[in-house]
N, C-alpha and C positions, 0 to 999 in steps of 0.2 A: 240468058235465062238460071242455066244448071247453076255454075258461076257464080250467080246474086242466094241461089236460097242457100252453096255450099259457104262462103260467105258467110248468114245469115243465123245459119244452126252453127259455124262455127266461134258466132259472135258472143250468141247464145249461150253456148258449154263457157265458153272464157266465163262471162258475167257468172254463168254457177256455180266455177271452180272458186271462181275468188270473195260470193256470197263466201261459200263451206269455209274457205278458209280460212275466209273472215268471221265466221261462229266458233269454227276449234277453237281461234285466237282467244274472244271472249269468252269463252267456256272454261277454258283454262288461265286468262286471265281471275276470273272472279274467284275458283278454288285457288290462285297461287295469293288474293290478297286477304279470303278466306286466312288460311293457316298464316299469310304476313298476320295480321291481326290478332290470333291467337297468339301468337309465341310473343310479341312486342305489348301483349297485355299478362303473363306469365312475367317475363321481365320485369316490367311497372314493377306488379306486385313483390314478383323475388324480394330488389330494392327498400320496395316498402315493406315488407314481413322485419327484414334485417335489419333496419331503422327501427321497428320496432321492441329487436330483439331487446338491442344494445339499448338502450333506454329501461323498459323492463329488469334486464339485468341490474342496470342503475339502483333501481324501484329496490329491486330486493336484498344491496348489500344493507341502505337503509336503513331498512325492517329489521323489528328485534320480536312478535309477539308473534305467535304460532298461528292467529288468526287473522293474521296479516301477510305475513308466508309462506302459509302454505301455498291458500291463492296465487301467492303471486308466481314460485316457484314454475305452480301446471300452469300459470298462466306464460309462463312462455314454455312447461315443454309442449302448449300448444300452436304459437308461435312453431314452433322448428319444423313444426307437423306440417303445416302451409306454406311452407320455405322447401322441404322436402316436395311438397306438393307439383311447388312453382316450378323451382328443379326441372323432374320428369317431363314437364312439360316443355320443355327447351331443346334444340333440333340438335345437342351436346351429344349423343349417343358415340360420333368418332372425335369426341374431344375428351382426354381425361378431366373427370368432375370430378374425384369421384376420394380425392382429399377432405375439399370443403362439404362434399356431404355427407365424410363421416363423422366432421366435427358435427356437424349441425346436429348428428344422433347421438354424437358423445353427450353434446349443451342437454339434447331430450329428457333424452335417458338418465344422466345427473338429475336431473329437476325433477320429473316426474319419482325417481326413487326416495329422493331426499322430501315430494310435496305429498306425496302419499307416509309416510313414515310417525311416528307420533313427537313432533317438538319438543314438545311436555319435557316430555322422560327423555326422550334423544337428542337434547337441540343439535344443530350446526358445529360443528367445532372450527377449532381453527383453522384446521389444513383446510377443510370446507368452502372458510370464509373467503382462504386464501383463491383456490382454483377457483372464487365466483369474482372475487377481481382479477384471475387470470383472466375469462371469457371475456368480463368487462369489458377490459383493454383490447383485448385477440376482436369483438364484434365488432368495436369499433375500428381498426387497420382493414374490414372486410367493407362493411360503411365506408367508408373512405374510400375506399376501390371500385367499388359496383358505382357508387357517386358519381366517380371518375370519370365510369363508359355511361351509363344515364346520359353526363350534358353532353359527351361525342354522343349519341345516339341521337339526342334530342337536333344538335345545334346541326351535327350534318345530314339529318334524316336517313339512316342510316338505318339497310332492310339485313333483316333477319334469314329470309331467304335467300340473302346473301348469300352466307355464313356457311348455308348447309351444303348452298349450289359445291362451292369451293368445295367444301368438309367430306361430301359427300365423293367427288371428281375427285377425294383425294390428290391434293393441291397445300403447300402451304402459301395462306394468300398472305405476309408477311407483314406488308401495311394492312391489313384488315382489322380497326379499332376493334368491334366488339372480341372480333379469339385473341389479340391479343389478351385484352384488360380482364379476357378472361384464367388467359395462363400466368395474368400474373396474384388475382385472389389465389390461384390454388397456390405458387410458389409461395404463393403469403405462407400460408396453412399447412404447409409444408415445416414451415419449423413450430411450427407448433402441438405436432404428431408428438412430443412429450410430454404434454399436462399432463399431472397427475390431477384425476378426477376425485378419488380420494375411497372411502369407502364406498359410499350410494353408487359406483360407478361397476355397469355389472354391460361384459360385453355385450351391446347389437348392433344385428349384423342389418341391413337397410334393404330391404324386402325387396326381389330381383324388379327389376323394369321393362325390361326387355323379355322378348320371347322363345327366347332362347334352349327356353327347354320340349318346343312345342319340334314336332318327327316330317321324317319325310323329305325330300331333295327341293329346290330350289327352281320354282313356276317359270314360267314366258311372262307377261302381257297377254298372251293370246290362249294359254290356261286360264288366267287370272280372266279371261272374257267368258268362259266356258265356266267357270267357276261361277262366277254373278249369275252367268241367265236362269244354273241353275235353279240359285237360293230366290233369286227375285222371284222368278216364274215368271215373266211378263210375253211368253214368247222368243221364237229363237228368227222372230222380226223386232226382236227390240230394239234402237242405237245403243248405243256403249259408244263410251269415255273414260281412260283409266293414264291415272297419273299415277306418276312411279316417284315412290319417296325411302329418301333411304339409302342410293345408289353405291352397293359396291358395301355397303351392309348385312349381315348373317340377317336381322333381327330386322331390317326396315320390311315395305311394305306397299300396297298398289291398293291406291284413291279408282274404283271403279263406280257410275254411272252411270245406268242403265231404267230406261226410255222406251213407256209404251206409245208407237205418235200418234198411233189412233185414240187408242184413249185416254192419252194424256197422264201417269199414270210413268211414278219415279220411281228408283229403287239405290239409292246410294248407298253405300258402303266402302272396307279396308279390311283387305284378304295381305296376311301374309307371307311374303315370300318368300319364305325355309315350310314348303309343303301345302302350304291353297288353301289356311287355315281360314276361317272369316273370324273378326274381328268385333264387327258389329255391320249390322243394315239399318235402313227405315224407308218403311212402305210408305211414304204419303200417298196420300190417298184419303177423301170422305169417308168417314161409315155412317153404313145406312145403319134403320131401322132391325136389328135386336131379332136375329132366327133360332140361335143356333145357343144353349144351355153352360153354365160357367165349368160342367163337369166332360159335354162334350169337346169345349172348345180346350178342356186340359189335353184328353186323348190324344183332340191333334197332333201338341204341341209337344207331350213326347213322339208323338208314331214318326213327325216330321226331325226331333233331335235323333230319331233311330236311325231314320233313314239314310241321313250326314255322316255315320259314321259313334255317336253316343251312343250307347248299351248301355257305359255302368254309373248313369242317372238317374233319379230315385226323386218327385217330385217331393220340397221342398212344403211352401205354400202356394193359395194363388191367391189371389185380389180383383176385382172389377171395376171398374171405373166407367162410365157411361159406358155405352157399347162396345171394350175389348175386355179381355181379359190377359191377369196381370200372370205371369208362370213366375215358378225360381227355383230351376232342380238344382241339386249337389252329386258329384259323389258321391259312392256307396265305398269301399276294400273294408273288408273283411266281416261286413257286418256294422260298421263303423261311417258313418256321414263324417262327411272334409267341407268342411261351410268353406272353407280358401276356393273350391277347386267347384264356385256355383259359374250358372249359367243363365240367361234373362231372357222369357219370349213371352214374346205379347203379342195376343190376336187377334185379330174384328170376329161380332159375336154378328155380323149379317153375311159370312160367307166361307170365316174358317181359314183364313189365306191369316200366314203372320205378316203382323202387320211390322211389327222389332224385333232381334233379336240382338245379345250382347254375348260374347260370349270368352271377353274380354281377361278376368279374375280368374277362369278356367284353363284358356291359355300359354296366362302366365306362372302360374301355381301348381299344374296338373302332372304327377308322379306318384310311382310307388314307392309308399313309403312304409318302414319300420314302424310298426305299431309297439310298440311295448304293450301289456299287462297290467291293468290299473296296481295301483301300491296300496290302495283304499277299496272296498265290497258299491256298491248302487246303494247297500241297507247303511250305507254307513256314510254315503255321502248325503240320502238322503236324513239322515240324522241334520246334516246343519243350513235344515232351509228352516224355514220361518213356520215357524206350528200351526200358523192362520193358513199355511197353502196350502189348496185341497190337488197331491198329482193325478196328474190324472194320464200321463207317457210318462216312459224313461227311457235314454238310451245312450250309446257311449255317441261323442263326437269330438275332431277333434277340428280347434276354433284357434283363431289370431289373439289378442289377449293386446288390450294398452301398451306393453312393447313392444308388441311387432312380434313376439316366439310362438313359431304353432303352440296348442300346450292337449291333449289327454284329456275329454271331463268328462264325468257324466250332469247329458243333459236332460231337464227334467223338466214339462209342460203342466204350470199348475192355474188355478183360479185363486185367485183374491176378491171376496166380493163379486163386482158383475166386470174382473178386469182378467184376461187372460197371459202367461209368464212362462216367454222358458227363465230359466232359469243354470247354472251352467259349478258346477263344484270340477275343481282342479283334480283330476285320477289321479294325484300323484302328496300334494299338497294338501288336499283338504279344502284351501278355499277357496271361496267364495268368487271365482274370476270374470264373472258378468250374467247382468241382469238388462233380461230386455221384456220391455210390451209389446204385446203384439196387438195387431190395429183393432175396433171393433169392428161392425162391421154398421158404415155408412147409413146414419136416418134417410131417408126418402122421404120429402118439404115436394107435399103436389100444390095446387093452388086456392084463392077461398073459392070456394061455391062446390 
């Protein structure tokens, strides 16, 4: 009798363990498949962008009038920016690809500088046309190499996750088509480093796409779990799953899922291995009827950031969409707003809990900066504004311009008609760096009757 009971208990335990193992395996496969889909999309988008880049450079060579050439060169700049973004989404942290990225940056910089100048007064020189011809040929070489890799990926159903696993483990997979293909692309581009980009060229440093500015020691999976629980606020009994990304890299991260088994609420987030800083998280749940004000929600968002160690942030803007409040905070140094260092927080207006959070920009760029004194005064900068703009506020701010350079500006908040604008005047040159139109409050519509 007792023996029969023991056998039954062991059988149930064995079935339960098997089901738990299956569920763990299934959940991990879902995460890995999502990552694989993202890598495949980014790679095929990159190949497509290089195709378009080659065609657009060729089109620019055939043009002569400024009215056609300037927009075409601006389009070249836009395409290189999108290609950069695709490269940044591939698991190439441990695979050198800097020459290709530098090449794309130089094309973008050359085309942008040429596009924004007055080509009627200062047309492209013979040397610059020769540069375009060289870029046209070189982009064709890169295009062919990427197409070759793309063909092999599709024909052999190759997986990017296998590449990431091999690279993260420190292996050198000599027969890996994707790795070898990208090494060939990189080797091809190495021969282009001596390309003369002409007077339009100014060195453009590619923005850092890793988290090498973050502080702190490496954390373990167990520590990542505790950090995730603290941010998720779903209780200590929550179920937690962790997947390690970029194993062996200083700039890797943990992907963590936290679920409350009773309420079925779930929080997904990424946490840097170095320092244990949350990069982003999303709390998936239905938000009920509004019970707190937008101002109360902004105070809760500010308190939440301070509670987690962000003490140098100032509220930049807030907005309400349905029953959630969206808030953007930026760091302040010596009274100057540092816009590259921004964090976004979303608060549910039914209970004041944080539902979304993104510190990606802050973690990539935050540091102590050497901020020089403005070469022109705020009054001199104000004289550069449209005379019809009524200035409501002014301050100093560091922004990122269209060349991905950080510049100190005089920032003016102004009104023109029924619209509000932020206008940035370069504090060194007096040039108008950027104009942003702020969103007006959305019209509330009600049903008839």
